[in-house]
C-alpha positions as CSV (number, residue, x, y, z in Angstrom):
1,M,146.6,61.5,195.6
2,T,149.4,61.3,193.1
3,R,151.2,64.3,191.8
4,A,153.5,64.2,188.8
5,L,155.7,66.7,187.0
6,G,156.5,66.9,183.3
7,V,159.6,68.9,182.7
8,V,161.5,70.3,179.7
9,A,164.9,72.0,180.3
10,E,166.2,74.7,178.1
11,K,169.5,76.7,178.3
12,N,168.3,79.2,180.9
13,K,164.9,77.9,182.0
14,I,162.8,75.1,183.2
15,L,159.3,74.6,181.8
16,Y,157.0,72.4,183.8
17,T,153.5,71.0,184.1
18,C,152.3,69.5,187.4
19,L,149.3,67.1,187.3
20,S,147.4,65.2,190.0
21,N,144.9,62.5,190.2
22,S,143.4,60.4,193.0
23,G,143.8,57.0,191.5
24,S,143.0,54.7,188.7
25,G,140.4,56.2,186.4
26,A,140.2,59.4,188.3
27,A,140.2,62.7,186.5
28,I,143.6,64.3,185.9
29,V,143.8,67.9,187.3
30,V,146.4,70.5,186.2
31,V,147.9,71.8,189.4
32,E,150.3,74.2,187.9
33,E,151.9,75.0,184.5
34,D,154.7,77.6,184.3
35,E,158.4,78.2,183.7
36,L,161.4,79.2,185.8
37,A,163.6,81.5,183.7
38,T,166.9,82.9,185.0
39,P,166.8,86.6,185.8
40,A,168.5,88.8,183.2
41,T,170.8,90.1,186.0
42,H,172.5,86.7,186.1
43,H,175.1,86.9,183.4
44,D,177.6,84.4,184.8
45,R,176.8,80.8,183.9
46,G,177.6,79.7,187.5
47,A,175.1,82.2,188.8
48,Q,172.5,81.1,186.4
49,L,173.0,77.4,187.3
50,S,173.0,78.2,191.0
51,W,169.7,80.1,190.6
52,L,168.1,77.2,188.6
53,L,169.2,74.6,191.1
54,A,167.7,76.6,194.0
55,E,164.5,77.2,192.1
56,S,164.3,73.5,191.1
57,R,164.6,72.5,194.8
58,G,162.0,75.1,195.7
59,L,159.6,73.9,193.0
60,L,159.9,70.2,194.1
61,S,159.5,71.2,197.8
62,R,156.4,73.3,197.0
63,L,154.6,71.0,194.6
64,M,155.7,67.7,196.2
65,P,155.4,65.5,193.2
66,N,155.7,61.7,193.5
67,A,157.5,61.5,190.2
68,V,159.1,63.5,187.5
69,V,159.5,62.8,183.8
70,L,162.2,65.0,182.3
71,Q,162.4,65.2,178.5
72,K,165.5,63.5,177.3
73,P,167.3,65.4,174.6
74,G,167.4,64.1,171.1
75,T,170.0,64.8,168.6
76,G,171.5,68.3,168.3
77,F,171.0,69.3,172.0
78,S,173.0,72.0,173.6
79,R,175.6,71.6,176.4
80,D,173.8,74.3,178.3
81,R,170.5,72.3,178.3
82,V,172.3,69.2,179.6
83,E,173.7,71.3,182.5
84,V,170.1,72.3,183.4
85,E,168.9,68.7,183.1
86,G,171.6,67.6,185.5
87,L,170.5,70.2,188.1
88,I,166.9,68.9,187.9
89,Q,168.2,65.4,188.4
90,V,170.2,66.4,191.4
91,A,167.3,68.3,192.9
92,A,164.9,65.3,192.5
93,H,167.5,62.9,193.9
94,D,168.1,65.1,196.9
95,A,164.3,65.3,197.5
96,G,163.9,61.5,197.2
97,I,161.6,61.9,194.1
98,K,161.6,59.4,191.3
99,L,162.8,60.8,188.1
100,K,162.9,59.3,184.6
101,M,164.3,60.8,181.5
102,L,162.3,59.9,178.4
103,V,162.2,60.8,174.7
104,R,158.8,61.1,173.1
105,E,158.7,57.5,172.1
106,G,159.4,56.5,175.7
107,V,156.4,58.6,176.8
108,R,154.3,56.9,174.2
109,A,155.3,53.5,175.3
110,R,154.9,54.4,179.0
111,L,151.3,55.5,178.4
112,G,150.6,52.2,176.5
113,V,150.0,53.7,173.1
114,P,150.8,51.3,170.3
115,Q,153.9,52.1,168.3
116,E,153.0,53.3,164.9
117,T,153.7,56.3,162.6
118,G,152.3,59.5,164.1
119,A,151.4,58.0,167.5
120,F,152.9,60.8,169.6
121,Q,151.2,63.4,167.4
122,R,147.8,61.7,167.9
123,M,148.4,61.7,171.7
124,L,148.9,65.5,171.5
125,A,145.5,65.7,169.7
126,E,143.6,63.9,172.5
127,A,140.9,66.1,174.1
128,D,142.6,66.6,177.5
129,V,145.9,67.3,175.9
130,A,144.6,69.5,173.0
131,A,142.9,71.7,175.7
132,R,146.4,73.1,176.6
133,P,147.1,76.5,175.1
134,N,150.1,75.7,172.9
135,A,152.3,72.9,171.6
136,A,154.9,73.3,174.3
137,T,152.4,73.0,177.1
138,R,150.7,70.0,175.4
139,E,154.0,68.2,175.2
140,R,154.8,68.9,178.9
141,Y,151.3,67.7,179.8
142,V,151.9,64.4,178.1
143,F,155.3,64.0,179.9
144,A,153.5,64.7,183.2
145,K,150.9,62.1,182.4
146,A,153.7,59.6,181.9
147,A,155.1,60.6,185.3
148,L,151.7,59.6,186.8
149,T,152.6,56.0,185.8
150,L,155.9,55.8,187.6
């Protein structure tokens, strides 16, 4: 069985979707979909980052993914988000888990969808993806599907 994690980092939280499948052509199952948000009691940035690192390590230990695809920031990203992405990379490295940072076009290419205008949006409209409750979970689901290919 393969488990994969699709992750999006934000300033004070980590949003993730964990998928599994048992091989080529097997149905994809959503194992878990959630977010890790720093507690409001953590005002100091160091305390927030420490908490997020510990939670990232715990998440990887608990879900035991074979691979992680982390959304690579596009233009206009925040320094705080980059800090959180770095923590996720450290946690994956320490756990011996493959991690790849991809932008949407990288996910499209990884999943073998031809490059054309609107390709990523059409991926979000596919039945298994569209079944997710909102745009954010649909995007993480597609990133996790890409992680299944690593």
